[in-house]
GUBA-204303 format. One record per residue (C-alpha): residue in one letter; x, y, z. Coordinates in steps of 0.001 Angstrom, whole numbers, padded with zeros to 6 digits, always signed. Example, Ala and Ser with C-alpha at 12.3 -4.5 7.8 and 13.67 -1.06 7.14 Angstrom:
<lodos>
A+012300-004500+007800;S+013670-001060+007140;
</lodos>
This chain:
<lodos>
M-009475-056632-005426;K-013211-055866-005115;R-015250-058490-006972;A-018831-058214-008192;L-020634-060879-010217;I-023014-059851-013005;S-025232-062456-014638;G-025503-062908-018433;D-022881-062754-021124;F-021393-059650-019545;S-020292-061468-016358;R-016683-060627-015582;D-014420-059482-012694;Y-013906-055772-012131;T-010925-054392-010313;S-011066-050875-008885;T-007592-049425-008704;P-006286-045876-008594;G-004892-046322-012087;T-008144-047292-013778;S-008477-045280-016998;M-011424-043074-017820;S-012159-045186-020892;L-012592-048282-018739;A-014846-046347-016399;S-016935-045160-019306;I-017271-048698-020619;Q-018397-049864-017169;V-021002-047125-016913;L-022342-047927-020368;L-022474-051633-019608;L-024242-051099-016267;T-026699-048638-017770;S-027461-051079-020541;I-027954-053894-018072;V-030230-051918-015789;S-032251-050520-018644;S-032949-053967-019939;V-034013-054985-016404;S-031746-057977-016493;G-030849-059694-013218;L-027857-058550-011125;T-025924-060774-008772;I-024637-058743-005790;T-022307-060023-003083;P-021636-057586-000145;E-018232-057821+001493;R-017869-059227+004984;G-018571-056677+007732;T-020691-054444+005489;T-024406-053929+005063;L-025880-052945+001686;R-029258-051209+001468;I-031235-050525-001708;T-034089-048126-000901;S-036671-046035-002692;P-038810-043226-001282;Q-041685-044295-003558;V-043896-046852-001848;Y-046061-047653-004863;G-043492-047130-007603;C-040707-049342-008858;K-039883-052466-006818;V-036691-054377-006228;C-037084-058156-006415;T-035099-061128-005187;E-035497-064712-006328;S-035335-067807-004174;G-035898-070909-006281;R-039052-070373-008295;S-040517-067759-005908;Q-039923-064016-006252;Q-040352-061306-003584;C-040622-057609-004510;T-040431-054659-002072;S-039508-050988-002079;S-036262-051684-000153;L-033736-054480+000168;L-031125-055248+002874;L-028105-057425+001987;Q-025278-058552+004305;D-023064-061466+005393;S-021310-061908+002036;T-024284-063761+000614;A-024724-063611-003181;V-028198-062390-004114;S-029843-062099-007537;V-031622-058747-007830;K-034120-057478-010427;F-036172-054293-010730;T-039739-053853-012012;C-039048-050639-013907;T-036852-049661-016827;A-034929-046850-015032;P-034424-047921-011390;E-031326-045700-011012;N-033667-042694-011002;E-035733-044053-008103;F-033393-046136-005928;T-030339-045183-003871;V-027688-047558-002561;E-026054-047254+000874;V-023087-049286+002102;V-022661-049217+005901;Q-019693-050174+008078;N-019302-049947+011894;I-016083-048906+013691;K-015695-049118+017464;C-013010-047242+019414;T-012013-048274+022922;T-008304-047978+023636;S-007851-048119+019861;C-010179-048276+016901;S-011237-051417+015055;G-010510-049983+011626;N-010004-046964+009400;I-012203-045338+006788;L-011387-046944+003449;Q-013117-045630+000350;A-013923-048805-001657;D-016920-050315-003487;F-017550-053081-000936;G-019577-055064-003462;S-021560-052150-004848;L-019828-051972-008228;P-022738-053571-010125;L-024847-050668-008825;Q-022467-047946-009965;G-025201-046394-012046;F-027168-045607-008843;K-026628-042829-006347;R-024456-044370-003661;R-023711-043412-000069;F-020872-044975+001938;T-021438-044562+005690;W-019113-045326+008590;N-020794-045396+012034;I-018134-044711+014644;S-018399-044837+018444;A-016013-044151+021330;L-016231-044676+025068;A-017361-041578+026984;P-015962-039100+027825;K-013603-039618+024905;A-014211-038524+021337;F-013226-040308+018147;K-010961-038491+015720;I-010849-038626+011904;D-007640-037399+010275;F-008068-035553+006953;T-004453-034391+006687;R-003790-036240+003404;I-006428-034462+001325;G-007972-031802+003613;L-011640-030819+003601;R-013480-027543+003191;Q-016982-026831+004459;I-019787-025922+002073;N-023425-025007+002373;P-025550-028185+002611;S-027410-027132-000529;E-024194-027099-002568;R-022468-030033-004277;C-018797-030708-004773;P-017217-030417-008257;D-015871-033996-008191;R-019326-035382-007224;H-017891-036643-003916;T-019609-034948-000963;Y-018748-035727+002651;N-021077-035362+005642;L-020260-035416+009333;Q-022908-036095+011988;A-022902-036221+015796;V-025336-038508+017589;Q-026690-037139+020868;T-029415-038239+023237;T-031674-035602+021705;G-031040-036829+018174;K-028612-036398+015282;V-026801-033128+014660;A-025404-032239+011223;V-021904-030995+011997;G-021188-030047+008405;T-020982-030854+004686;Y-017541-030911+003072;C-015615-031240-000169;R-012091-032423-000783;S-009059-030088-000807;G-009460-027658+002072;P-007936-026379+005353;I-009795-028769+007696;S-007208-031242+008952;S-009225-033287+011473;A-012557-033649+013229;Q-013448-035018+016653;I-016967-036117+017604;L-017991-036748+021185;K-018880-040405+021913;Q-020851-041339+018781;G-021345-040125+015234;S-021072-040973+011557;F-019029-039980+008516;S-020502-040498+005062;L-019559-040022+001413;D-022193-039348-001273;V-021241-040343-004827;S-023388-039202-007713;A-024985-041764-010042;G-022595-043093-012666;S-019510-041668-010927;Q-016574-043886-010161;L-015637-044002-006494;Q-012314-042272-005825;S-009978-044192-003643;G-008894-042782-000308;Q-008279-043579+003316;F-008767-041635+006554;E-007230-042734+009840;V-009611-043154+012785;S-008270-042944+016356;V-009330-042225+019931;G-009499-038470+020469;E-009514-036073+023384;E-011962-035566+026235;I-013878-032681+024701;K-016697-030669+026287;S-018463-029715+023058;L-020378-031901+020624;A-017524-031626+018094;K-014104-030050+017587;I-012851-029165+014109;S-009165-028388+013514;V-008370-025901+010748;T-004883-025236+009380;L-004919-021885+007591;P-002630-021947+004537;K-000316-019096+003670;E-001505-018934+000032;N-005231-018551+000665;P-005587-018079+004431;T-009364-017628+004533;S-011861-020209+005721;D-015653-020165+005965;L-017240-022337+008653;L-020909-022894+009418;S-022691-023553+012673;P-024131-027077+013146;N-027446-027779+011382;Y-026895-024687+009216;P-029028-022987+007972;D-031293-024428+010657;S-030741-023749+014350;F-027711-024723+016367;P-028627-027289+019085;D-030213-025919+022240;D-027791-025138+025125;D-024841-026774+023346;S-021399-025762+022095;M-019108-026300+019100;E-015345-025700+018943;W-012949-024846+016118;Y-009176-024768+016537;F-007166-022600+014126;D-003505-023220+013351;V-002274-019834+012134;P+000905-019518+010015;D+003917-017721+011457;K+003999-013971+010978;H+000267-013854+010257;K-002591-012119+012016;T-006158-013304+011992;T-009492-011544+011721;V-012822-013134+012684;Q-016182-012115+011204;L-019680-013393+011984;L-021791-013381+008797;N-025467-014193+008165;L-026060-014144+011917;V-029453-015217+013227;Q-029713-014735+016998;P-031868-016967+019198;S-034510-015974+021712;C-033005-017116+025026;L-034675-018276+028232;K-031473-018881+030185;K-027860-017808+029626;Q-026764-015912+026533;A-025325-017064+023236;A-021659-016101+023053;V-018339-016601+021302;E-015313-017538+023422;Y-011708-017167+022305;Y-008777-019047+023848;R-005153-018295+022982;T-002000-019853+024363;G-000709-017659+027165;R-003725-015362+027105;S-006820-015005+029225;A-010120-016194+027790;L-012042-013601+025806;V-015844-013886+025904;L-017851-011760+023448;R-021493-011447+022574;L-022581-012307+019063;T-023157-008639+018287;D-019762-007506+019604;T-016850-006710+017332;Q-014820-009873+016995;P-010992-009984+017341;D-009058-008263+014567;Q-005364-008495+013682;T-004370-010911+016444;Q-001393-013237+016307;G-000949-016873+017120;D-003075-020008+017157;F-006435-019868+018893;S-009638-021759+019635;L-013120-020419+018914;M-016029-021786+020944;L-019593-021066+019803;R-021964-021493+022733;N-025749-021438+022460;C-028237-020523+025178;E-031335-022331+026374;M-033687-021129+023671;D-037332-020158+023908;R-039088-022508+021515;R-042592-022126+022902;R-043577-019584+020286;S-043908-020840+016742;G-041402-019327+014379;S-039025-018377+017179;P-035583-018084+015574;G-032707-020306+016547;L-028972-019702+016265;S-027184-019917+012926;V-024040-018144+011765;N-021333-018218+009118;I-017895-017786+010705;R-015214-016362+008424;V-011598-016470+009573;S-008939-014800+007440;A-005218-014373+008016;S-002818-011773+006701;S+000928-011407+006824;T+002368-009156+009578;A+004268-006678+007496;S+003700-003687+009798;L+004968-002806+013243;V+002829-003232+016367;S+003096-000191+018585;C+002560-000524+022324;Q+002628+002178+024975;V+003459+001027+028495;D+002762+003144+031586;L+003582+001507+034928;G+002573+004447+037118;K+004357+005258+040386;E+004295+001854+042080;G+007987+001253+041529;V+007406-001713+039219;S+009908-002492+036446;L+008871-004421+033327;H+011441-006642+031595;I+011015-007998+028051;N+013619-010508+026929;K+014072-012079+023522;L+014183-015854+023923;R+015110-016936+020396;P+017940-014885+018906;A+017471-016585+015518;S+013819-015543+015214;D+012631-012656+013045;C+011286-010811+016075;K+012468-007200+016264;M+011900-005108+019401;K+012291-001360+019742;M+012107+000962+022719;D+011662+004630+021860;S+012641+003748+018254;V+015887+002080+019352;M+016438-001606+018499;K+016795-003701+021650;E+017454-007312+022516;T+016284-006664+026078;I+013826-004003+027164;T+013378-002649+030712;V+010525-000242+031394;T+010446+001601+034727;S+007774+004240+034137;S+006407+005068+030672;S+007811+004070+027271;D+006789+003563+023642;L+007534+000068+022383;S+007205-001563+018970;F+007331-005211+017910;Q+007691-006674+014442;D+007079-010337+013649;C+007215-011235+017345;L+005293-014344+018407;P+004414-015245+022007;E+007093-017923+022060;D+009738-015422+020917;I+009777-013256+024048;Q+009338-013424+027823;V+007736-010685+029941;T+008565-010377+033660;A+008138-007674+036317;T+010065-006754+039482;R+009694-004425+042442;V+012047-003618+045354;I+010555-002675+048750;E+013093-001459+051345;C+012856-000446+054984;S+016014+001334+056087;R+014899+003454+059065;L+011187+004129+059248;C+009304+000995+058296;P+005603+000913+057344;T+003362+000064+060268;I+000702-001556+058096;P+001108-004564+055780;I+002212-003839+052213;P+000040-005567+049573;L+002013-007404+046904;L+000002-006769+043730;V+000554-008169+040239;P+000450-005354+037663;L-001823-005590+034643;V+000372-005408+031548;P-000999-004014+028268;S-002604-006517+025909;C-000587-005097+022997;L+002500-006934+024240;P+003204-010064+022177;A+003243-012275+025299;P+001544-012126+028724;L+003263-011536+032041;N+005217-014660+032988;S+006257-013792+036546;M+006366-011009+039128;T+009124-010760+041752;W+009168-008593+044876;T+012433-008063+046770;L+011804-007244+050451;R+014645-005710+052474;P+013952-005067+056186;A+016025-002907+058492;E+019197-004309+059996;H+018411-007393+062101;G+014799-007052+061009;T+012326-009714+059902;V+009979-010083+056939;L+006478-011373+057744;L+004380-012841+054893;T+000652-013569+055121;A-001893-014463+052447;P-005033-012302+052153;T-007027-015155+050608;G-006284-017688+053357;P-003502-019943+054635;L-000826-021318+052318;K+000481-024809+051725;Q+003963-025887+050724;S+004338-027798+047472;L+005808-031158+048496;P+005440-034834+047560;G+001954-035863+048622;Q+000877-032223+048728;I+001441-030938+045187;C+000145-027499+044239;N-002316-027897+041371;D-003476-024301+041547;S-003170-021853+038691;I-000459-019895+040496;S+002599-020658+042594;I+004523-018429+045004;E+008261-019057+045347;V+009831-017653+048501;A+013616-017363+048628;E+016311-015350+050320;E+017847-012586+048265;D+021092-014523+047951;G+019194-017255+046098;N+018614-019798+048870;T+015113-021204+048339;V+012761-021330+051313;G+009925-023143+049529;V+007205-023029+046879;F+003719-022269+048174;C+000170-021987+046882;P-003280-021186+048355;N-005591-023471+050373;G-003268-024731+053102;A-002621-024387+056857;I+000412-022045+057031;Q-000830-018771+058534;K+002465-016858+058665;V+005997-017079+057286;Q+008725-015113+059110;I+012237-014853+057642;H+015163-013154+059338;N+016816-011964+056116;N+016193-010200+052826;V+013467-012036+050945;S+012353-012412+047335;V+008794-013461+046525;T+008094-014635+042961;W+004582-015109+041597;R+004179-017371+038578;S+001135-018288+036538;N+000884-022010+035844;M-001651-021376+033081;G+000456-019094+030945;G-001188-015970+032345;R-004662-017031+031245;V-006200-016077+034579;L-004124-012968+035142;R-006845-010437+034403;S-009487-012216+036477;F-007877-013805+039517;F-004895-013738+041889;K-003868-010138+041302;Y-003531-009763+045098;V-000828-012252+046062;L+000493-011653+049620;N+000818-009103+052416;A+004342-008194+053529;S+005263-006608+056879;F+008562-005603+058465;E+009029-006682+062082;K+011676-006869+064792;E+014376-009500+065030;I+013346-013085+065738;S+015316-015818+067475;E+015202-018234+064544;R+016115-017779+060903;Y+012706-019038+059782;I+009413-019308+061704;F+006223-020816+060298;T+002868-020531+062099;V+000702-023547+061294;S-002956-024198+062149;P-003873-027716+060996;S-007464-028839+060585;K-008804-032165+061780;D-009534-033776+058420;T-006511-032569+056412;P-002917-033618+057190;V-000292-030881+056848;I+003117-031561+055298;V+006020-029197+055964;A+009688-029443+055061;T+012959-027845+056057;P+013741-024677+054069;G+015281-025395+050685;W+013954-028970+050506;P+015027-031250+048830;V+018333-029379+049232;G+019535-029343+052834;M+019336-026422+055252;Q+022079-023815+055295;P+024886-024408+057855;Y+024013-023229+061373;S+020534-022177+060247;T+017477-022745+062446;V+013753-023113+061773;S+010664-023342+063983;W+007077-024314+063352;I+004518-023049+065846;V+001693-025580+065598;S-001732-024891+067114;V-003566-027937+068487;P-007233-027408+069449;A-008614-028553+072790;R-009436-032263+073116;M-007178-032973+070146;E-003619-034178+069739;A-001099-033968+066921;N+000617-036980+065418;L+004023-036153+063924;M+005678-038372+061314;F+009260-037630+060240;G+009944-038801+056689;N+012744-038463+054151;L+015137-037663+057003;S+018669-036933+055770;Q+021395-036386+058399;P+024922-035122+057670;K+028232-035911+059302;C+028864-032762+061320;R+032205-031004+061495;N+031077-028559+064167;R+028029-028629+066477;H+025125-031005+065922;T+021845-031114+064099;D+018857-031053+066409;I+015170-031902+066203;R+013210-030781+069255;V+009520-030764+070218;Q+008352-028659+073146;R+004806-027861+074197;V+003900-024197+074470;G+004282-022910+078042;R+006251-025971+079209;L+009894-025932+080263;E+010589-029598+079604;E+011096-030951+076099;D+008911-033749+074749;Y+011445-034905+072165;S+015076-034147+071279;R+017406-035950+068864;R+020810-035188+067331;E+022270-036571+064137;D+024249-039191+066089;E+021139-040451+067921;G+018441-042754+066687;A+015396-040734+065668;E+011828-041865+066157;S+009608-041911+063110;Q+006409-040900+064974;L+005509-038720+067925;T+002217-037647+069531;V+001801-034232+071175;S-001340-033389+073140;E-001081-029573+073128;S+000089-026707+070937;F+003822-027057+070484;Y+007044-025814+068912;L+008864-027974+066371;N+012449-026687+066277;M+015245-027822+063970;S+018826-026600+063627;N+021720-027546+061384;C+025397-027988+062108;M+028406-027260+059897;P+028310-030396+057743;E+031469-032194+056801;R+029530-034190+054249;G+025890-034818+053541;Q+022970-032502+054272;F+020229-032004+056839;S+016664-032158+055487;V+013398-033682+056677;I+009716-033735+055772;T+007217-033680+058660;K+003591-034759+058369;I+001248-033338+061036;T-002139-034986+061545;L-004751-033999+064143;Q-006737-036707+065908;E-008977-037139+068935;S-006981-037053+072181;N-006279-040497+073757;L-005880-038857+077195;L-009443-037648+077042;A-010616-041147+076232;I-008634-042553+079200;I-010098-039955+081595;L-013604-040677+080397;S-013004-044412+080835;V-011708-043938+084402;L-014678-041745+085308;A-017052-044326+083895;A-015343-047088+085899;L-015499-045018+089101;L-019170-044356+088497;V-019850-048068+088081;I-017878-048897+091268;S-019743-046186+093204;V-023070-047607+092140;I-021992-051124+093142;V-020753-049938+096572;L-023934-047958+097186;V-026091-050945+096310;A-024010-053184+098604;V-024248-050729+101521;C-027986-050392+101151;M-028417-054149+101045;M-026331-054539+104237;V-028347-051835+105986;R-031611-053472+105011;K-030326-056857+106183;K-029215-055364+109508;K-032626-053780+109956;R-034314-057108+109360;D-031990-058792+111915;V-032647-056112+114549;E-036389-056120+113974;H-036657-059862+114760;E-038780-060357+117878;V-036887-061218+121084;S-037942-063330+124060;V-039422-061773+127224;Y-038336-062601+130733;N-041381-062741+133044;P-040864-064069+136523;F-044603-064455+137081;S-045560-066452+134049;A-044188-068979+131629;S-041678-067647+129104;S-042789-067640+125488;E-042178-065899+122175;P-044640-063142+121385;A-045916-065069+118426;Q-047050-067967+120586;N-050015-068010+122961;T-048957-071022+124984;F-046116-073496+125112;P-047130-077017+124266;K-044516-078415+126617;T-043665-077969+130295;R-040665-075938+131411;E-038672-079054+132011;D-039463-080451+128571;N-039083-077311+126404;E-036446-074602+125981;S-038561-071676+127104;H-035944-070676+129628;V-033295-070286+126906;Y-033213-066716+125419;A-032102-065840+121937;S-031234-062300+123120;I-031754-060155+126206;E-032140-056398+125944;E-029621-054863+128310;T-031551-051632+128677;L-034285-053557+130371;V-031912-055538+132593;Y-029882-052547+133749;T-032513-049836+133782;H-031789-048772+137335;L-028109-048482+136575;L-028794-046319+133497;K-030961-044039+135614;K-028169-043486+138096;G-025804-042823+135233;A-028147-040211+133891;E-028290-038519+137292;I-024518-038160+137415;G-024309-037133+133704;I-022988-040377+132223;Y-026141-041303+130258;G-028986-039303+128822;E-032641-039993+129301;F-033686-043517+128700;D-036866-045369+128251;T-038109-048827+127807;H-039399-049976+124446;R-042807-049997+123030;P-044906-053064+123626;S-045061-055874+121145;E-047776-055630+118557;G-048392-059334+118782;H-049382-059889+122473;T-052202-062198+123536;D-054690-062123+126382;S-052547-064403+128536;Q-049626-062047+128042;E-051190-058665+128546;Q-049154-055788+127066;Q-047867-053281+129682;V-046881-049745+128552;S-045421-046917+130664;K-047485-043924+131453;D-044733-041491+130754;T-040984-041362+130383;G-040469-040126+133923;S-042548-042760+135649;D-040954-044750+138469;N-043305-047673+138102;M-043395-050214+135314;E-045670-053098+134438;V-044238-056309+135813;G-043595-059201+133459;V-043470-057376+130110;Y-040325-056960+127895;Q-040922-055110+124627;P-038823-055093+121376;F-037597-051844+119743;R-036390-050523+116379;F-033320-048439+115631;S-031516-047021+112625;C-028051-047875+111406;Q-026649-044890+113345;G-027275-046628+116640;P-030333-047509+118713;P-032128-044471+120181;L-033956-044550+123394;P-037599-044518+122332;Q-040385-042478+123988;R-043011-044442+125752;R-046782-044078+125838;L-049065-044501+128802;S-050737-047893+128938;H-053859-048561+130999;G-052789-045799+133465;E-050240-048063+135165;P-046883-046628+136274;M-043587-047834+134863;V-040708-049131+137082;D-037128-047942+136412;N-035328-051194+136892;E-035325-054449+135078;I-035315-056710+138180;Y-039005-056732+138761;L-040386-056390+142411;R-043474-057818+143972;A-046030-055352+145164;D-045379-056077+148816;E-041597-056259+148515;S-039201-053385+149060;E-036117-052772+146974;E-033751-053628+149812;E-035551-056867+150512;H-035480-057745+146915;Y-031747-057151+146629;E-031167-059293+149669;N-033033-062104+147948;T-031430-061645+144539;G-027820-061185+145543;P-025354-058322+145303;R-026218-055200+143226;L-024440-054807+139911;E-022782-051547+138978;P-022751-050052+135440;E-020039-051565+133290;G-017046-049349+133151;E-017601-047510+136522;N-015000-047484+139224;S-015905-049954+141964;A-014293-047862+144581;
</lodos>
């Protein structure tokens, strides 16, 4: 019950129900007109959740006033909400001619919508004499659209300048970042069954002044993820199957660089014709305005606005109007506007279709799927349930829909004696568009010579096998099987399988996963087939994994097990400095009646096996191989169960390389440490050798070269104790004799000390061959770590050097000296005899 309170003696409750009589409505209009004309006060109470606006375009004309106590406020517009009762008066005698009333509600759609569109007064009944607009602002979360269902009454689009006969006019708007777009103006009773608006929009109902609001309800729900600003669904009726639709903002321009979609539900046994009327073409900067047609099981058809549009086509379809980026720099530059007329007619005539397959050996098969349908097929004027075309034939179809028939093609390629030396391209034929349905599949049967092999490669790149975790989402799939029906696998582009070799007759079946929509544009060239010599295995796959993408392969026929006694090999290429990690999953082992199942891994060029397991042995789940390898599997004769396995191959950086690099780094560090230690020892040894040594001088007091005099007497100090004595000075005469007999080389005494004093005058030899030497001087020397060399001497003061280290007096002979000093010593190591 919708309640409105009217002040004065006429105050009463009004109930708006579908059964309200016209007499009651007339009485209400008369009462309201009388009340407004007399400018009496109105008490208005909006319903909860609604906003009521009373507005006038005249700023200085009639005013609407509200009272609060004794004060009164008059303006050109009034906003009422929150179910608050307000007393309203007008300052003119005919406010219904100057004011309009709008009732607004908001609906939000997330996972569901907060309400539906309900046509009710919402507190506006006292203002029934005014023009009223009921607006529902609806929003959805991107990228979803909201959907309004008009199935109960249906809508038909009209020109915005027109008005509906029942004085109820509907408007649909889309709200974009660039502003509002008028999707269309509609009346009740038409073919439009629903509308979807992207993200945000509004739906409004305009009711003429004095008209009673008709009851109704439209369901609001979350729609699809659409790419256009709106999508209108049209169900063409059989009785009057013609519908006129207008571009957004008509007759003004369609939005710049935007699109609008209409979906048409066409009755069975009807054909549609599309016409573009009142076309105004835009001036484009980028792209081109176009019309796109999408049909189930057909490729997309893109036409220019000036092209002839589709005529006499069957089945449901979508029409997409797409605008370009328009040139609006020049004033008066036209935009895009068009009237789209779609009409349907019954298919009472036959559709003739001539098929010519050429000389490629392709056979075309047309099968009737629904025997109970009205579809009638004829080949050369003969009624057929199944049609097979091998060369050229005249076909006719009556009342045949795409879902009534299935079109397939086959070709047999044999190699009995002389086989082709070049690969044979497997091409999908282009079937005529006059066929009721597109090509569903194409099958090639490949028969090599006896004991021969079929080699399959993809011209567009490696293949991948469709498996769990590696599903083919491409628009086509390629099913490879043996001619006896045993499936090898389902494959699609963009993988790592370079070659497939099968030692048997093979069938290759191409299927379109998009109902043939891409047939005329893509994937006409499927595979290359070659005939080769016998191979050792039943199946061989050549795989080249990439570093960032794991490869999943499975035994032939997966998830069904391999055939008894059958064998399969994968030749896996592993790049340098990489290694392959193998994971065996979904392993199913049978109980063997004869022989054993076997899983073996062997690196290419190696005799030893890296891995080998039978069905009665525990299998490892992971394995790492550092080089290119063979993965071989063979089946037994199962008693029960089956043999199947999925293998995941992943490339990774080689651990061996990391170990080698670590060892080399450690050796480098150790070498540096050893070199530093050796150099430090050498330097220390040099310092020890270069320390000054004491000098034995029989004619003067002993002292270190750094001292000028000893502070103590010989008895009191340790001047007679030597830290070291140079043997070359002590045994100089012995070394000379050794040199004469070839035991020692040339020798020399050392250079004088750099630190001598006046009391210890430095004595230097005149030359290396001198027989005389300064008495009382013993000089230090330097040598390298390879051993002390015998240094060369300089002449000093012109005095001769002596060649022994037992110094003689000037007046003493050698024999006398030896008598005084004791027996003569021989060189160490000489024979005394």
